[in-house]
C-alpha positions as CSV (number, residue, x, y, z in Angstrom):
1,M,19.2,4.3,19.0
2,P,23.0,3.7,18.9
3,E,24.8,5.5,16.1
4,L,27.2,3.9,13.7
5,M,30.7,3.9,15.3
6,N,33.9,4.6,13.3
7,R,36.3,1.7,13.0
8,D,38.6,2.8,15.8
9,D,35.7,3.2,18.3
10,F,34.1,0.0,17.1
11,R,37.4,-1.9,17.5
12,T,37.7,-0.6,21.1
13,A,34.2,-1.6,21.8
14,L,34.8,-5.1,20.5
15,E,37.8,-5.5,22.7
16,K,35.9,-4.2,25.8
17,A,33.1,-6.7,25.1
18,I,35.6,-9.5,25.8
19,Q,37.6,-7.9,28.6
20,G,37.0,-9.2,32.1
21,K,35.6,-12.5,30.7
22,S,38.9,-14.2,29.6
23,A,39.1,-17.9,30.3
24,N,42.4,-17.1,32.0
25,K,40.3,-16.1,35.0
26,A,38.7,-19.5,35.3
27,P,40.0,-21.6,38.3
28,F,41.1,-24.4,35.9
29,S,43.3,-22.0,34.0
30,V,44.7,-20.6,37.2
31,A,45.6,-24.0,38.5
32,W,47.1,-24.9,35.1
33,A,49.3,-21.8,34.9
34,S,50.5,-22.3,38.5
35,G,51.3,-26.0,37.9
36,Q,48.8,-27.4,40.3
37,L,47.0,-29.7,37.9
38,S,47.9,-33.4,37.5
39,R,48.4,-35.0,34.1
40,A,45.1,-36.8,34.7
41,H,43.4,-33.4,35.0
42,L,45.1,-32.2,31.7
43,A,43.9,-35.5,30.1
44,R,40.3,-34.6,31.0
45,W,40.8,-31.1,29.5
46,A,42.1,-32.7,26.2
47,E,39.1,-35.1,26.1
48,N,36.8,-32.2,26.4
49,H,38.7,-29.7,24.2
50,Y,38.7,-32.1,21.3
51,H,34.9,-31.8,21.1
52,Y,35.0,-28.0,21.2
53,V,37.8,-27.4,18.7
54,G,37.6,-30.7,16.7
55,P,34.6,-29.5,14.7
56,F,36.0,-25.9,14.2
57,A,36.4,-26.5,10.5
58,D,32.8,-27.7,10.4
59,Y,31.6,-24.5,12.1
60,L,33.6,-22.5,9.5
61,G,32.3,-24.7,6.7
62,Y,28.6,-24.0,7.5
63,L,29.5,-20.3,7.8
64,Y,31.5,-20.3,4.5
65,A,28.4,-21.7,2.7
66,R,26.2,-18.9,4.0
67,T,28.7,-16.0,3.4
68,P,27.7,-13.9,0.4
69,D,30.2,-14.0,-2.6
70,K,30.7,-10.2,-2.3
71,Y,32.6,-10.8,0.9
72,T,35.5,-12.3,-1.0
73,E,38.2,-11.7,1.6
74,A,36.0,-13.2,4.3
75,K,35.4,-16.3,2.3
76,D,39.1,-16.6,1.5
77,F,39.9,-16.4,5.2
78,L,37.3,-19.0,6.2
79,L,38.6,-21.4,3.5
80,Q,42.2,-20.8,4.6
81,N,41.3,-21.4,8.2
82,M,39.6,-24.7,7.4
83,Y,42.6,-25.8,5.3
84,E,45.0,-25.1,8.2
85,E,42.8,-27.0,10.6
86,E,42.5,-30.1,8.5
87,I,45.1,-30.5,5.8
88,G,47.7,-27.7,6.0
89,G,50.4,-29.7,7.6
90,D,49.6,-31.8,10.7
91,R,45.9,-32.0,11.4
92,H,45.3,-29.8,14.5
93,T,43.2,-32.5,16.2
94,D,46.0,-35.0,15.8
95,L,48.3,-32.6,17.6
96,L,45.8,-32.4,20.4
97,I,45.5,-36.1,20.6
98,R,49.3,-36.4,20.8
99,F,49.2,-34.1,23.8
100,A,46.3,-36.1,25.3
101,E,48.2,-39.4,25.0
102,A,51.2,-37.8,26.7
103,C,48.9,-37.0,29.6
104,G,47.9,-40.7,29.9
105,T,44.6,-41.0,28.0
106,T,44.0,-42.6,24.7
107,R,42.8,-41.6,21.2
108,E,39.7,-43.8,21.7
109,R,38.8,-41.9,24.9
110,V,39.4,-38.5,23.3
111,I,37.2,-39.0,20.3
112,D,34.4,-40.6,22.3
113,P,31.7,-37.9,22.8
114,D,30.5,-39.6,26.0
115,N,33.7,-38.3,27.7
116,M,32.8,-34.6,27.3
117,S,30.9,-32.8,30.0
118,P,27.5,-31.3,29.5
119,T,29.0,-27.8,29.5
120,T,31.4,-28.8,26.7
121,R,28.4,-30.1,24.8
122,G,26.7,-26.8,25.3
123,L,29.6,-24.8,23.9
124,Q,29.9,-27.1,20.9
125,S,26.1,-26.7,20.2
126,W,26.4,-22.9,20.6
127,C,29.2,-22.8,18.0
128,Y,27.1,-24.9,15.5
129,A,24.1,-22.7,16.1
130,V,26.0,-19.5,15.5
131,A,27.6,-20.9,12.4
132,M,24.3,-22.1,10.9
133,R,21.9,-19.3,11.9
134,E,23.6,-15.9,12.6
135,D,24.3,-13.3,10.0
136,P,27.8,-14.3,8.6
137,V,29.4,-11.1,9.9
138,V,27.9,-11.6,13.4
139,A,29.0,-15.3,13.3
140,V,32.6,-14.2,12.5
141,A,32.4,-11.9,15.5
142,G,31.3,-14.7,17.8
143,L,33.5,-17.6,16.6
144,V,36.6,-15.8,15.6
145,V,36.7,-12.6,17.7
146,G,34.8,-13.7,20.7
147,L,36.5,-17.2,20.9
148,E,39.5,-17.7,18.7
149,S,41.2,-14.4,19.3
150,Q,41.5,-15.3,23.0
151,V,43.6,-18.3,22.4
152,P,47.1,-16.8,22.2
153,S,46.7,-15.0,25.6
154,I,45.5,-18.2,27.2
155,Y,48.2,-20.5,25.8
156,R,51.0,-18.0,26.4
157,R,50.3,-18.5,30.2
158,Q,49.9,-22.2,30.1
159,T,52.5,-23.5,27.6
160,P,55.7,-22.5,29.6
161,T,54.2,-24.5,32.6
162,L,53.7,-27.5,30.4
163,R,57.4,-27.5,29.6
164,N,58.9,-26.3,32.9
165,K,56.6,-27.9,35.5
166,Y,55.2,-31.0,33.8
167,G,58.2,-31.8,31.6
168,F,56.4,-32.2,28.3
169,T,58.5,-32.2,25.2
170,D,58.3,-29.7,22.3
171,E,56.6,-32.3,20.2
172,E,54.0,-33.0,22.8
173,V,53.1,-29.4,23.2
174,E,53.1,-28.5,19.5
175,F,49.4,-28.0,19.5
176,F,49.8,-25.0,21.9
177,D,52.8,-23.5,20.1
178,L,51.0,-23.6,16.8
179,H,47.8,-21.9,18.1
180,I,49.7,-19.1,19.8
181,V,50.9,-18.1,16.3
182,S,48.0,-19.1,14.1
183,D,45.1,-17.8,16.2
184,E,46.8,-14.4,16.7
185,I,46.6,-14.1,12.9
186,H,43.1,-15.5,12.7
187,G,41.9,-13.3,15.5
188,E,43.2,-10.2,13.8
189,R,41.7,-11.2,10.4
190,G,38.4,-11.8,12.2
191,Y,38.5,-8.3,13.6
192,Q,39.2,-6.8,10.2
193,I,36.2,-8.6,8.6
194,V,33.9,-7.5,11.3
195,L,35.2,-3.9,11.2
196,A,34.7,-3.8,7.4
197,H,31.3,-5.4,7.1
198,A,29.4,-4.5,10.3
199,D,28.2,-1.4,8.6
200,T,25.0,-0.5,10.4
201,P,24.4,0.4,14.0
202,E,22.3,-2.8,14.4
203,L,25.0,-5.1,13.0
204,Q,27.6,-3.5,15.2
205,Q,25.5,-4.0,18.3
206,R,24.8,-7.6,17.4
207,C,28.5,-8.2,16.9
208,L,29.3,-6.6,20.3
209,K,26.7,-8.8,22.0
210,I,27.9,-12.0,20.5
211,C,31.5,-11.3,21.3
212,E,30.5,-10.9,24.9
213,I,28.5,-14.1,24.8
214,G,31.3,-16.0,23.1
215,A,33.8,-14.9,25.8
216,Q,31.3,-15.9,28.5
217,M,30.8,-19.3,26.9
218,R,34.5,-20.1,26.9
219,L,34.8,-18.9,30.5
220,L,31.9,-21.0,31.5
221,Y,33.3,-24.1,29.7
222,T,36.7,-23.7,31.4
223,T,35.2,-23.0,34.8
224,A,33.1,-26.2,34.5
225,L,36.3,-28.2,33.9
226,Y,37.5,-27.2,37.3
227,H,34.2,-28.2,39.0
228,D,33.8,-31.4,37.1
229,Y,37.4,-32.8,37.3
230,V,39.6,-30.8,39.7
231,A,37.6,-29.4,42.7
232,K,37.6,-32.7,44.7
233,D,41.4,-32.8,44.4
234,L,42.2,-29.1,44.7
235,P,39.6,-27.1,46.7
236,M,39.1,-23.4,45.7
237,T,40.7,-22.3,49.1
238,E,44.0,-24.0,48.2
239,L,43.9,-22.6,44.7
240,A,43.3,-19.1,46.0
241,M,46.3,-19.4,48.3
242,A,48.5,-20.5,45.4
243,A,47.3,-17.7,43.2
């Protein structure tokens, strides 16, 4: 039976649960960071990504409703996160659609669920299931630590390429600049909530497992984008040579 870890050891264990499973390792991400994708490939990413991150406030809303009132700081964080996604300035999905349109697709195609891949649909469904069914502390571990905390490291590699290689304007890549900052803050707050409230060995182990699964889900989703949209244009052998 595992023992209750102190906060420092638990933080290290949470970080290790994600390590080695970053979506940066997916071939789609490698091709993006090295400037080998076309704007059409990036458009397919945007059409899929909308259906993963578009409902993020919905995931958090289901989680908010189930979080006990005694977790005041956790509920405040979830509410603030929802506000930022939907009405705190530009709606995040509108920024994503702006980028998608710059890639050559349309708002209509982006919001049409028929344009997401089965793997994207699976990731979206997993997020809903976690938000609706898991212990709230475990759900924060999965959605915020396992998924959201990864975003800054991913976008820091991809965003310079969008400007320098593809020639997108600052306005067109605002979605990425915003999330490099906001998700670093959100990820850290997620860590603090989990560290404070996963107060039994069982809860700690469940949080570690769901962080690992969340990281695997994002890696799987990003890898599927390569196989679904890019592989026919950029075989893995050519990608490996460029990497």
